[in-house]
KOLLOLO-18498 format. One record per residue: residue in one letter; x negated, y negated, z of N, C-alpha, C in turn; residue number from 1. Coordinates in steps of 0.1 Angstrom, whole numbers, plus 2048, in hexadecimal, padded with zeros to 3 digits. Example, Ala and Ser with C-alpha at 12.3 -4.5 7.8 and 13.67 -1.06 7.14 Angstrom:
KOLLOLO-18498
residu;n.X;n.Y;n.Z;ca.X;ca.Y;ca.Z;c.X;c.Y;c.Z;num
A;77C;839;84E;785;82D;84E;77C;821;84E;1
S;780;816;847;777;80B;847;77F;800;84F;2
//
This chain:
KOLLOLO-18498
residu;n.X;n.Y;n.Z;ca.X;ca.Y;ca.Z;c.X;c.Y;c.Z;num
M;92E;256;4D8;926;25F;4D0;92D;264;4C4;1
R;926;263;4B9;92C;268;4AC;926;275;4A8;2
T;92E;27E;4A3;929;28B;4A0;92C;28E;491;3
L;922;294;48A;923;298;47C;91F;2A6;47A;4
I;927;2AE;474;924;2BC;471;91F;2BC;462;5
V;913;2C3;460;90E;2C4;453;90D;2D2;44E;6
T;914;2D5;443;914;2E2;43D;90F;2E1;42F;7
G;90E;2ED;428;90A;2ED;41A;912;2F5;412;8
T;910;2F4;405;917;2FD;3FB;910;30B;3FA;9
G;905;30C;402;8FE;318;402;8F0;316;409;10
T;8E7;31F;408;8DA;31D;40E;8D1;316;404;11
D;8C6;310;409;8BC;309;401;8C2;2FE;3F8;12
V;8CB;2F6;3FD;8D2;2EC;3F6;8CD;2DE;3FA;13
G;8C3;2DD;404;8BE;2D1;409;8C5;2CC;415;14
K;8CB;2D5;41D;8D3;2D1;429;8CA;2CB;433;15
T;8BF;2D1;436;8B6;2CB;441;8B0;2BE;43D;16
V;8AD;2BC;430;8A8;2AF;42B;8B3;2A4;42D;17
V;8BF;2A8;42A;8CA;29E;42B;8CC;29B;43A;18
V;8CB;2A5;443;8CC;2A2;451;8C1;298;455;19
A;8B5;29B;451;8AA;293;454;8AB;285;44F;20
A;8B1;283;443;8B3;276;43C;8BD;26E;444;21
I;8C8;274;449;8D2;26D;451;8CC;269;45E;22
A;8C5;273;464;8BE;270;471;8B4;264;470;23
A;8AD;264;465;8A3;259;462;8AA;24C;461;24
L;8B5;24B;45A;8BD;23F;458;8C2;23A;465;25
A;8C7;243;46D;8CD;240;47A;8C2;23B;484;26
R;8B6;241;483;8AB;23D;48C;8A7;22F;488;27
A;8A6;22C;47B;8A2;21F;476;8AC;214;47A;28
A;8B8;218;47D;8C3;20F;481;8C3;20E;490;29
G;8B9;214;497;8B8;213;4A6;8C1;21D;4AD;30
E;8C7;227;4A6;8CF;231;4AD;8C8;23C;4B3;31
R;8CD;242;4BE;8C8;24E;4C4;8CE;25A;4BE;32
V;8C6;262;4B8;8CB;26D;4B0;8C7;27B;4B6;33
T;8D0;284;4B6;8CD;292;4BA;8D2;29B;4AF;34
V;8C9;2A4;4AA;8CD;2AE;4A0;8CE;2BB;4A7;35
V;8D9;2C2;4A4;8DC;2CF;4AA;8DC;2DA;4A0;36
K;8D5;2E5;4A2;8D5;2F1;49A;8DB;2FC;4A2;37
P;8E8;2FF;4A0;8EE;30A;4A8;8E7;317;4A8;38
A;8E3;31B;49B;8DD;328;49A;8D3;327;48E;39
Q;8C6;32A;492;8BB;32A;488;8B8;339;485;40
T;8B8;33C;478;8B4;34A;475;8A8;34A;46C;41
G;8A1;356;46C;895;357;463;889;351;469;42
V;888;34F;476;87C;34A;47C;879;352;489;43
G;86C;353;48C;868;35A;498;869;350;4A4;44
P;866;356;4B0;868;34E;4BC;860;341;4BD;45
T;854;341;4B7;84C;335;4B7;84A;32E;4AA;46
D;852;332;4A0;851;32C;493;858;31F;493;47
D;854;316;48A;85B;309;488;868;30D;480;48
G;873;307;483;87F;309;47C;884;2FC;476;49
D;891;2FB;473;896;2EF;46C;895;2E2;474;50
L;896;2E4;482;895;2D8;48A;887;2D2;48A;51
A;87D;2DA;489;86F;2D5;488;86D;2CD;47B;52
E;874;2D2;470;873;2CB;464;87A;2BE;464;53
V;886;2BD;46B;88D;2B0;46D;884;2A6;474;54
V;87D;2AA;47F;875;2A1;486;869;29D;47E;55
R;863;2A6;476;858;2A3;46E;85C;298;463;56
L;868;299;45E;86C;290;453;872;283;459;57
A;87A;284;464;882;279;468;87B;271;474;58
G;872;278;47B;86C;271;486;871;277;493;59
P;86E;272;49E;871;278;4AB;87F;277;4B0;60
V;888;27F;4A9;896;280;4AE;897;28B;4B8;61
D;8A1;28B;4C0;8A3;296;4C9;8A9;2A2;4C2;62
T;8A6;2AE;4C6;8AB;2BA;4BF;8AF;2C4;4C9;63
L;8B8;2CD;4C5;8BD;2D8;4CE;8C0;2E4;4C5;64
E;8B9;2EF;4C8;8BC;2FB;4C1;8C2;305;4CB;65
L;8CD;30B;4C8;8D4;313;4D2;8D1;322;4D1;66
A;8CD;327;4C5;8CA;335;4C3;8C1;336;4B7;67
R;8B8;340;4B7;8B1;344;4AB;8AF;353;4AA;68
Y;8AF;357;49E;8AE;366;49B;8A4;368;490;69
P;89C;373;490;891;374;488;894;377;479;70
E;89F;37D;476;8A1;381;468;8A9;376;461;71
P;8A6;373;454;8AD;369;44C;8BA;36D;447;72
L;8C4;36E;450;8D1;373;44D;8DB;36A;453;73
A;8E8;36C;451;8F2;365;458;8F1;367;467;74
P;8F4;35C;46F;8F1;35E;47D;8F8;36A;484;75
A;904;36D;480;90B;379;486;903;386;483;76
T;8FF;387;476;8F8;393;472;8EA;393;479;77
A;8E3;388;479;8D6;387;47E;8D6;38A;48D;78
A;8E0;385;494;8E1;388;4A3;8E4;396;4A5;79
R;8ED;39C;49E;8F0;3AA;4A0;8E4;3B3;49D;80
R;8DD;3B0;493;8D1;3B9;48F;8C6;3B7;49A;81
A;8C5;3AB;4A0;8BB;3A9;4AA;8BF;3AD;4B7;82
G;8CB;3B2;4B9;8D0;3B6;4C6;8D1;3AA;4CF;83
A;8D4;39E;4CA;8D4;392;4D1;8E2;38D;4D3;84
T;8E4;384;4DD;8F1;37E;4DF;8F5;375;4D3;85
P;900;376;4CD;904;36D;4C2;908;35F;4C7;86
M;907;356;4BE;90B;348;4C1;91B;347;4C1;87
M;920;340;4CB;92E;33E;4CC;931;32F;4C9;88
A;93C;32C;4C2;940;31F;4BE;941;316;4CB;89
A;947;31B;4D5;949;314;4E2;93C;30F;4E8;90
Q;931;317;4E6;924;314;4EB;91F;307;4E4;91
V;921;306;4D7;91D;2FB;4D0;925;2EE;4D4;92
V;932;2F0;4D5;93A;2E5;4D9;936;2E0;4E7;93
D;934;2E9;4F0;930;2E5;4FE;923;2DE;4FE;94
A;919;2E3;4F6;90C;2DD;4F6;90C;2CF;4F0;95
V;913;2CD;4E6;914;2C0;4E0;91B;2B6;4E9;96
G;925;2BB;4F0;92C;2B2;4FA;923;2AD;505;97
E;918;2B4;508;90F;2B0;513;904;2A7;50E;98
L;903;2A4;501;8F8;29C;4FC;8FB;28D;4FE;99
D;8F0;286;4FF;8F0;277;500;8E9;271;4F4;100
A;8F1;26D;4EA;8EC;268;4DE;8F6;25F;4D7;101
D;8F1;257;4CE;8FA;24F;4C6;900;257;4BB;102
L;8F8;260;4B5;8FB;268;4AA;8F6;276;4AC;103
V;8FF;280;4AB;8FB;28E;4AC;8FE;294;49E;104
I;8F4;29B;498;8F6;2A2;48B;8F5;2B1;48E;105
V;8FF;2B8;48A;8FE;2C7;48C;8FC;2CD;47F;106
E;8F1;2D4;47D;8EE;2DA;470;8F1;2E9;471;107
G;8FA;2EE;468;8FD;2FC;467;8F3;304;460;108
A;8F6;311;45F;8ED;31A;458;8F5;31E;44B;109
G;8EF;31B;43F;8F6;31E;433;903;316;431;110
G;90E;31D;42E;91A;317;42B;924;316;437;111
L;92F;310;435;939;30E;43F;93E;31A;446;112
L;940;325;43F;946;331;445;93D;33C;448;113
V;930;339;448;926;343;44D;929;346;45C;114
R;92A;353;45F;92E;356;46C;924;355;477;115
F;928;350;483;91F;34F;48E;91F;35D;496;116
N;92A;364;495;92C;36F;49E;936;379;497;117
D;939;384;49D;942;38E;498;951;38A;49B;118
L;953;37F;4A2;960;37A;4A4;964;371;498;119
N;95B;370;48E;95D;368;482;95D;359;485;120
E;957;354;48F;956;346;492;94B;340;488;121
T;94D;334;484;945;32E;47A;942;31F;47E;122
L;93B;318;475;939;30A;477;946;302;477;123
A;950;307;46F;95D;301;46F;963;301;47D;124
D;961;30B;485;966;30B;493;95F;301;49B;125
V;952;2FF;499;94B;2F4;4A0;950;2E7;49C;126
A;952;2E4;48F;958;2D7;48B;965;2D5;491;127
A;96E;2DF;491;97B;2DD;497;97A;2DB;4A6;128
G;972;2E2;4AD;970;2E0;4BB;96B;2D2;4BF;129
L;962;2CD;4B6;95D;2BF;4B9;965;2B4;4B3;130
D;96F;2B8;4AB;977;2AE;4A4;96E;2A5;49C;131
A;965;2AB;495;95B;2A3;48E;95C;2A6;47F;132
P;958;29C;477;959;29D;468;94D;2A5;463;133
V;94F;2AB;457;944;2B3;451;93F;2AC;445;134
L;932;2AC;443;92B;2A8;437;926;2B4;430;135
L;92A;2B5;423;926;2C0;41A;91A;2BD;412;136
V;90F;2C4;414;903;2C3;40C;904;2CD;400;137
A;904;2C7;3F4;907;2D0;3E8;8FA;2D1;3E0;138
S;8F9;2DD;3DA;8EF;2DF;3CF;8F3;2D7;3C3;139
A;8EA;2D5;3BA;8EC;2CC;3AE;8F2;2D4;3A2;140
G;8EF;2E1;3A1;8F1;2E7;394;8FD;2EF;392;141
L;8FE;2F6;388;909;2FE;383;90E;307;38E;142
G;91B;308;391;921;310;39B;924;309;3A8;143
V;91F;2FD;3AA;922;2F7;3B6;930;2F2;3B8;144
L;937;2EF;3AD;944;2E9;3AE;94E;2F3;3B4;145
N;94D;300;3B1;955;30A;3B7;953;30B;3C6;146
T;946;30C;3CA;943;30D;3D8;947;300;3E0;147
A;945;2F5;3DA;948;2E8;3E1;958;2E8;3E3;148
A;95F;2EC;3D8;96E;2EB;3D9;973;2F5;3E4;149
L;96D;301;3E5;971;30B;3EF;96E;305;3FD;150
T;963;2FF;3FF;95F;2F9;40C;969;2EE;40F;151
A;96D;2E5;406;976;2DB;409;984;2E1;40C;152
E;988;2EB;405;995;2F2;407;995;2F8;415;153
A;98A;2FF;419;989;305;427;98A;2FA;432;154
L;984;2EF;430;985;2E4;439;993;2DE;43A;155
A;999;2DC;42F;9A6;2D6;42E;9B0;2DF;435;156
R;9AF;2EC;433;9B8;2F6;439;9B7;2F6;448;157
R;9AB;2F2;44D;9A9;2F2;45C;9AB;2E3;462;158
G;9AF;2DA;459;9B1;2CC;45E;9A4;2C5;462;159
I;999;2C9;45C;98C;2C3;45F;988;2B9;454;160
P;985;2AD;457;982;2A3;44D;974;2A6;446;161
L;974;2A5;439;968;2A5;431;963;297;42E;162
A;959;293;435;954;285;434;94F;282;426;163
G;949;28B;420;944;289;412;93A;293;40E;164
V;934;291;403;92A;29B;3FD;91D;293;3FA;165
V;912;29A;3FD;905;295;3F9;8FE;2A0;3F1;166
V;8F8;29D;3E6;8F0;2A6;3DE;8E2;2A6;3E4;167
G;8DE;2B1;3E9;8D2;2B1;3F1;8C5;2B2;3EA;168
A;8C5;2B7;3DD;8B8;2B8;3D6;8BB;2B7;3C7;169
Y;8BB;2AA;3C2;8BF;2A8;3B5;8B2;2A7;3AC;170
P;8B2;2AF;3A1;8A5;2B0;399;8A2;2A3;392;171
A;895;2A1;38F;891;295;388;896;295;379;172
E;898;2A1;374;89D;2A2;366;8AA;2AB;366;173
P;8B5;2A5;36A;8C1;2AD;36B;8C7;2B2;35E;174
D;8CC;2BE;35E;8D3;2C3;352;8E1;2BE;352;175
L;8E9;2C3;348;8F6;2BE;346;8FF;2C1;352;176
A;8FE;2CD;357;907;2D0;363;903;2C8;36F;177
E;8F6;2C6;371;8F2;2BD;37C;8F6;2AF;37B;178
R;8F7;2AA;36F;8FB;29C;36D;90B;29B;36F;179
T;912;2A4;369;921;2A3;36A;926;2A7;378;180
N;91E;2AF;37F;923;2B3;38D;924;2A7;396;181
L;91C;29C;393;91D;290;39C;92A;28A;39A;182
E;930;28B;38F;93E;285;38D;948;28F;392;183
D;946;29C;391;950;2A5;394;951;2A9;3A3;184
L;946;2A8;3AA;946;2AC;3B8;951;2A4;3C0;185
P;952;297;3BF;95D;290;3C6;96B;295;3C1;186
R;96C;299;3B5;979;29D;3AF;97E;2AA;3B5;187
V;974;2B4;3B7;978;2C1;3BB;979;2C2;3CA;188
T;972;2B9;3D1;973;2B9;3E0;97C;2AF;3E6;189
G;980;2A5;3DE;989;29A;3E4;982;291;3EE;190
A;974;292;3EE;96C;28A;3F7;962;282;3EF;191
P;95D;277;3F4;953;26F;3EC;945;275;3EB;192
L;93F;272;3E0;931;276;3DF;929;26B;3E6;193
L;923;26E;3F2;91D;264;3FA;90E;262;3F7;194
G;908;26A;3EF;8FB;267;3EB;8F4;273;3E4;195
V;8E9;270;3DE;8E1;27A;3D7;8D2;278;3DB;196
L;8CC;283;3E0;8BE;283;3E3;8B6;28B;3D9;197
P;8AA;286;3D6;8A2;28D;3CC;89C;29A;3D1;198
A;89A;2A3;3C8;893;2B0;3CC;885;2AD;3D1;199
G;880;2B5;3DA;872;2B4;3DE;870;2AB;3EA;200
L;87A;2A6;3F1;878;29E;3FC;872;2A5;408;201
G;873;2B2;408;86D;2BA;413;85E;2B8;414;202
G;858;2B4;409;84A;2B2;409;845;2A4;40C;203
V;84E;29B;40F;84A;28D;411;847;28A;420;204
D;841;27E;422;83F;27A;430;84C;272;435;205
R;84B;26E;442;857;267;447;85A;25A;440;206
E;850;252;43C;853;246;434;85A;249;427;207
G;855;254;420;85B;258;414;869;25C;415;208
L;86C;264;420;87A;268;422;883;25D;425;209
L;87E;254;42D;887;248;431;88A;240;424;210
A;880;23E;41C;882;236;410;88C;23D;406;211
A;88A;24A;405;894;252;3FD;8A2;251;402;212
A;8A3;252;410;8B0;252;416;8B7;245;414;213
R;8AF;23A;415;8B5;22C;413;8BA;22B;405;214
C;8B3;231;3FC;8B6;22F;3EE;8C2;239;3EA;215
G;8C1;246;3EF;8CA;250;3EB;8D7;250;3F2;216
I;8D7;24E;3FF;8E3;24E;407;8E6;242;40F;217
G;8DC;239;411;8DD;22D;419;8E7;224;414;218
P;8E9;221;407;8F3;217;402;901;21B;407;219
V;904;228;408;911;22C;40C;912;22D;41B;220
L;908;232;422;909;235;430;905;229;438;221
G;8FE;21F;433;8FA;214;43B;8EE;219;444;222
G;8EC;213;44F;8E1;216;458;8E3;223;45F;223
G;8EF;226;464;8F1;233;46B;8FD;23A;465;224
W;904;241;46D;90F;249;467;91C;247;470;225
S;926;243;469;933;240;470;93F;243;468;226
P;940;250;463;94C;253;45B;959;253;463;227
S;964;251;45C;971;251;463;973;25F;469;228
G;977;25F;475;97A;26B;47C;96E;270;485;229
A;963;269;484;957;26E;48C;95A;26B;49B;230
S;955;273;4A3;957;272;4B2;94C;26B;4B8;231
//
C-alpha cells in the first residue's frame, strides 16, 4: 500500500480537486483507492463534505472521514467550540494502517501546520507517523512563494519528504506573478512542479476531470502515484 499526504498553501487552493484528479488517474490504472479526510470542518452532520466531492469527480473510490465539526475553523478550534473530541494524529495513523488499498490519499484541512488538537498535533505528525511523502497544492498567485517555502522548510525540519508541488487552480489568463510562479515554486521548495490544473474543475463531470488530470498531471505521475519514499 502506498500513502500520500496532501496539504495546501492555504484554504481554497484546489486541494480537493487535486486529490480527486490523482484518485481518478489511479482508478483509470486499475488501482484500488481510498481517500481519507481526518477532520472535516464547516459542515453539518448530514451535509456533503470534501469526500463526497472527490467521489463525484473521481468516481466510486473508497472514503473515510474520521471527524467533522460544524464551524469552518481549524479542527482544534472547531472541536473545542463544539465541545467535541478533537482528532489525534495517532488515530489517523492507526486508521490508515487498517485500510486495504493500493493507494491511500490523506487530505488535510488547510495548510500543513493547521492544528488537530490543543496538543499542537498537525498533518505533519500524521505524515511522520505514516512515513509518507507530502504533496503540496499551491495557489497560483502573488504571495504563494513565501507560504510554499515555509511549508517546505517545515517538512525538511521534520525529515518528511516533499514529493512535489501541484498548482490546483491556474487561471485561463494568468498575470505576471502567476506565470513566473510556475518557474519559482520549484526553486523555493526544492521540489518538482508535478503539474498544473486549470481553475474551474470543480464544476466538471468525471470525464472532464479525468481528461484534465491526464493533461495537467498525468505526464508526470503516469497512471497512478509512486513517489520515492511512499509506503
